[in-house]
N, CA, C and O of each residue as an XYZ file, in Angstrom:
328
protein
N     148.677    -86.379    -12.845
C     149.221    -85.286    -12.043
C     150.501    -85.757    -11.341
O     150.572    -86.886    -10.856
N     151.484    -84.900    -11.294
C     152.776    -85.219    -10.701
C     152.684    -85.238     -9.172
O     152.025    -84.386     -8.575
N     153.346    -86.210     -8.545
C     153.325    -86.325     -7.087
C     153.985    -85.099     -6.450
O     154.965    -84.577     -6.983
N     153.450    -84.634     -5.307
C     153.979    -83.430     -4.666
C     155.480    -83.483     -4.391
O     156.176    -82.482     -4.565
N     155.986    -84.647     -3.962
C     157.409    -84.731     -3.653
C     158.272    -84.541     -4.902
O     159.388    -84.031     -4.803
N     157.771    -84.943     -6.078
C     158.522    -84.738     -7.317
C     158.506    -83.271     -7.732
O     159.503    -82.749     -8.230
N     157.381    -82.618     -7.528
C     157.301    -81.184     -7.819
C     158.262    -80.428     -6.898
O     159.002    -79.558     -7.356
N     158.253    -80.755     -5.605
C     159.136    -80.100     -4.644
C     160.597    -80.315     -5.030
O     161.398    -79.382     -4.977
N     160.947    -81.545     -5.420
C     162.329    -81.848     -5.806
C     162.716    -81.065     -7.060
O     163.841    -80.578     -7.163
N     161.793    -80.943     -8.008
C     162.077    -80.196     -9.237
C     162.312    -78.713     -8.932
O     163.210    -78.096     -9.505
N     161.510    -78.147     -8.038
C     161.673    -76.737     -7.661
C     162.992    -76.543     -6.917
O     163.708    -75.576     -7.178
N     163.324    -77.449     -5.994
C     164.591    -77.334     -5.264
C     165.779    -77.425     -6.221
O     166.751    -76.683     -6.085
N     165.695    -78.330     -7.179
C     166.776    -78.464     -8.163
C     166.900    -77.196     -9.008
O     168.009    -76.747     -9.298
N     165.769    -76.623     -9.399
C     165.790    -75.386    -10.193
C     166.442    -74.252     -9.404
O     167.231    -73.487     -9.959
N     166.118    -74.136     -8.118
C     166.691    -73.066     -7.294
C     168.196    -73.270     -7.092
O     168.949    -72.301     -6.993
N     168.630    -74.537     -7.032
C     170.048    -74.836     -6.856
C     170.842    -74.567     -8.134
O     171.983    -74.110     -8.072
N     170.241    -74.851     -9.292
C     170.976    -74.781    -10.554
C     170.824    -73.464    -11.301
O     171.660    -73.140    -12.144
N     169.785    -72.705    -11.014
C     169.546    -71.457    -11.733
C     170.637    -70.439    -11.405
O     170.980    -70.247    -10.239
N     171.170    -69.801    -12.415
C     172.233    -68.822    -12.230
C     171.822    -67.611    -11.418
O     172.681    -66.898    -10.900
N     170.525    -67.363    -11.295
C     170.050    -66.224    -10.505
C     170.057    -66.515     -9.014
O     170.105    -65.593     -8.199
N     170.009    -67.798     -8.653
C     169.815    -68.118     -7.242
C     170.927    -68.970     -6.631
O     171.487    -68.587     -5.603
N     171.260    -70.097     -7.224
C     172.246    -71.045     -6.664
C     171.997    -71.288     -5.185
O     172.921    -71.189     -4.378
N     170.780    -71.600     -4.825
C     170.402    -71.706     -3.410
C     170.063    -73.157     -3.067
O     169.257    -73.795     -3.745
N     170.685    -73.662     -2.011
C     170.462    -75.044     -1.595
C     169.642    -75.168     -0.317
O     169.072    -76.228     -0.058
N     169.570    -74.117      0.483
C     169.005    -74.243      1.819
C     167.542    -73.896      1.977
O     167.102    -73.600      3.088
N     166.769    -73.922      0.894
C     165.357    -73.564      0.992
C     164.504    -74.827      0.995
O     164.668    -75.702      0.145
N     163.595    -74.910      1.955
C     162.675    -76.046      2.044
C     161.454    -75.764      1.164
O     160.866    -74.684      1.227
N     161.088    -76.741      0.355
C     159.931    -76.612     -0.538
C     158.888    -77.636     -0.102
O     159.191    -78.820      0.047
N     157.665    -77.171      0.101
C     156.567    -78.037      0.518
C     155.396    -77.811     -0.432
O     154.979    -76.673     -0.648
N     154.865    -78.892     -0.999
C     153.739    -78.796     -1.926
C     152.526    -79.448     -1.276
O     152.574    -80.596     -0.834
N     151.431    -78.682     -1.231
C     150.156    -79.183     -0.711
C     149.060    -78.780     -1.691
O     148.676    -77.613     -1.771
N     148.573    -79.752     -2.421
C     147.551    -79.465     -3.433
C     148.132    -78.545     -4.493
O     149.152    -78.860     -5.105
N     147.480    -77.405     -4.709
C     147.975    -76.458     -5.713
C     148.777    -75.320     -5.061
O     148.991    -74.267     -5.662
N     149.207    -75.557     -3.831
C     149.963    -74.551     -3.082
C     151.417    -75.011     -2.916
O     151.672    -76.173     -2.601
N     152.361    -74.095     -3.131
C     153.779    -74.385     -2.955
C     154.332    -73.396     -1.940
O     154.189    -72.184     -2.098
N     154.964    -73.923     -0.896
C     155.489    -73.086      0.182
C     157.012    -73.104      0.151
O     157.625    -74.169      0.089
N     157.612    -71.932      0.195
C     159.058    -71.793      0.282
C     159.393    -71.317      1.678
O     158.863    -70.307      2.140
N     160.290    -72.055      2.367
C     160.674    -71.683      3.728
C     162.179    -71.788      3.872
O     162.815    -72.659      3.278
N     162.734    -70.901      4.655
C     164.162    -70.900      4.908
C     164.630    -69.492      5.181
O     163.836    -68.599      5.477
N     165.948    -69.305      5.075
C     166.528    -67.995      5.345
C     167.537    -67.651      4.259
O     168.299    -68.501      3.799
N     167.522    -66.390      3.864
C     168.504    -65.870      2.910
C     169.021    -64.534      3.441
O     168.457    -63.965      4.376
N     170.094    -64.047      2.838
C     170.738    -62.842      3.357
C     170.261    -61.549      2.707
O     170.779    -60.478      3.022
N     169.279    -61.629      1.800
C     168.803    -60.394      1.192
C     167.432    -60.542      0.547
O     167.045    -61.632      0.127
N     166.699    -59.422      0.474
C     165.354    -59.424     -0.100
C     165.369    -59.758     -1.593
O     164.450    -60.404     -2.094
N     166.409    -59.320     -2.300
C     166.483    -59.621     -3.734
C     166.586    -61.121     -3.969
O     165.942    -61.661     -4.869
N     167.399    -61.792     -3.157
C     167.533    -63.250     -3.286
C     166.201    -63.926     -2.982
O     165.822    -64.884     -3.655
N     165.497    -63.436     -1.979
C     164.179    -63.976     -1.613
C     163.225    -63.875     -2.810
O     162.520    -64.833     -3.129
N     163.209    -62.723     -3.461
C     162.330    -62.510     -4.613
C     162.734    -63.372     -5.803
O     161.879    -63.912     -6.504
N     164.046    -63.499     -6.028
C     164.527    -64.337     -7.141
C     164.143    -65.796     -6.936
O     163.785    -66.482     -7.893
N     164.213    -66.271     -5.707
C     163.840    -67.657     -5.423
C     162.367    -67.904     -5.735
O     162.022    -68.943     -6.296
N     161.507    -66.972     -5.383
C     160.083    -67.118     -5.689
C     159.862    -67.121     -7.201
O     159.025    -67.868     -7.709
N     160.605    -66.292     -7.911
C     160.489    -66.235     -9.370
C     160.890    -67.568    -10.000
O     160.195    -68.076    -10.880
N     161.999    -68.126     -9.554
C     162.458    -69.418    -10.076
C     161.439    -70.510     -9.741
O     161.158    -71.367    -10.578
N     160.887    -70.487     -8.535
C     159.884    -71.478     -8.139
C     158.640    -71.382     -9.021
O     158.087    -72.404     -9.429
N     158.200    -70.157     -9.315
C     157.023    -69.981    -10.186
C     157.285    -70.517    -11.591
O     156.397    -71.095    -12.217
N     158.510    -70.322    -12.082
C     158.857    -70.822    -13.411
C     158.918    -72.355    -13.421
O     158.516    -72.986    -14.399
N     159.419    -72.949    -12.337
C     159.561    -74.400    -12.256
C     158.219    -75.097    -12.017
O     158.043    -76.252    -12.404
N     157.275    -74.399    -11.379
C     155.959    -74.974    -11.081
C     154.881    -73.933    -11.390
O     154.240    -73.411    -10.478
N     154.685    -73.633    -12.677
C     153.783    -72.528    -13.048
C     152.314    -72.742    -12.691
O     151.548    -71.779    -12.646
N     151.906    -73.987    -12.437
C     150.505    -74.258    -12.120
C     150.184    -74.110    -10.640
O     149.026    -74.225    -10.239
N     151.205    -73.855     -9.827
C     150.990    -73.769     -8.380
C     151.050    -72.326     -7.895
O     151.716    -71.476     -8.487
N     150.337    -72.076     -6.803
C     150.370    -70.763     -6.167
C     151.523    -70.768     -5.168
O     151.514    -71.552     -4.219
N     152.509    -69.904     -5.371
C     153.714    -69.880     -4.547
C     153.524    -68.956     -3.342
O     153.158    -67.789     -3.481
N     153.784    -69.513     -2.156
C     153.779    -68.742     -0.907
C     155.237    -68.578     -0.489
O     155.890    -69.544     -0.093
N     155.731    -67.379     -0.577
C     157.126    -67.117     -0.245
C     157.229    -66.772      1.233
O     156.986    -65.634      1.634
N     157.592    -67.764      2.040
C     157.712    -67.579      3.485
C     159.182    -67.549      3.911
O     159.509    -67.824      5.065
N     160.057    -67.212      2.967
C     161.490    -67.144      3.245
C     161.781    -65.896      4.069
O     161.313    -64.804      3.750
N     162.550    -66.069      5.119
C     162.947    -64.946      5.975
C     164.262    -64.355      5.493
O     165.170    -65.075      5.077
N     164.347    -63.038      5.557
C     165.593    -62.348      5.233
C     166.321    -62.097      6.549
O     165.798    -61.447      7.454
N     167.529    -62.622      6.632
C     168.354    -62.466      7.828
C     169.488    -61.530      7.471
O     170.251    -61.783      6.539
N     169.589    -60.461      8.210
C     170.639    -59.488      7.948
C     171.940    -59.963      8.575
O     172.018    -60.214      9.777
N     172.945    -60.079      7.741
C     174.255    -60.497      8.211
C     175.088    -59.241      8.429
O     175.310    -58.456      7.508
N     175.540    -59.070      9.654
C     176.321    -57.876      9.983
C     177.681    -58.286     10.532
O     177.874    -59.400     11.019
N     178.587    -57.372     10.439
C     179.914    -57.593     11.019
C     179.798    -57.500     12.535
O     179.001    -56.715     13.047
N     180.586    -58.295     13.257
C     180.555    -58.187     14.716
C     180.982    -56.795     15.168
O     181.888    -56.196     14.589
N     180.333    -56.293     16.194
C     180.653    -54.962     16.705
C     181.933    -54.967     17.536
O     182.679    -53.987     17.548
N     182.179    -56.068     18.222
C     183.347    -56.168     19.069
C     184.074    -57.465     18.762
O     183.483    -58.425     18.267
N     185.351    -57.478     19.060
C     186.118    -58.692     18.901
C     185.750    -59.611     20.061
O     185.770    -59.213     21.226
N     185.417    -60.839     19.714
C     185.053    -61.787     20.743
C     186.288    -62.557     21.174
O     187.006    -63.107     20.340
N     186.533    -62.597     22.469
C     187.692    -63.320     22.997
C     187.229    -64.628     23.614
O     186.374    -64.656     24.499
N     187.810    -65.696     23.127
C     187.470    -67.007     23.674
C     188.611    -67.442     24.597
O     189.772    -67.486     24.190
N     188.263    -67.758     25.832
C     189.287    -68.172     26.816
C     189.342    -69.670     26.936
O     190.139    -70.198     27.712
């Protein structure tokens, strides 16, 4: 059986290199047959794509997608720095 840290590294590499995701900022944690994805992305579609890539990279593990979607908005007012 592959060590958890190697599985996590393989999933992180897949998420970074896959054309659907190109994501570097997601933390991957493997505990037994459970794989946890944690971090923040700017949209629900990206969150779902990351889970899909993780499932493909580690098909024997149960993926828990705990990635938060953070809405990025334009500032409402111009901020003045003195």
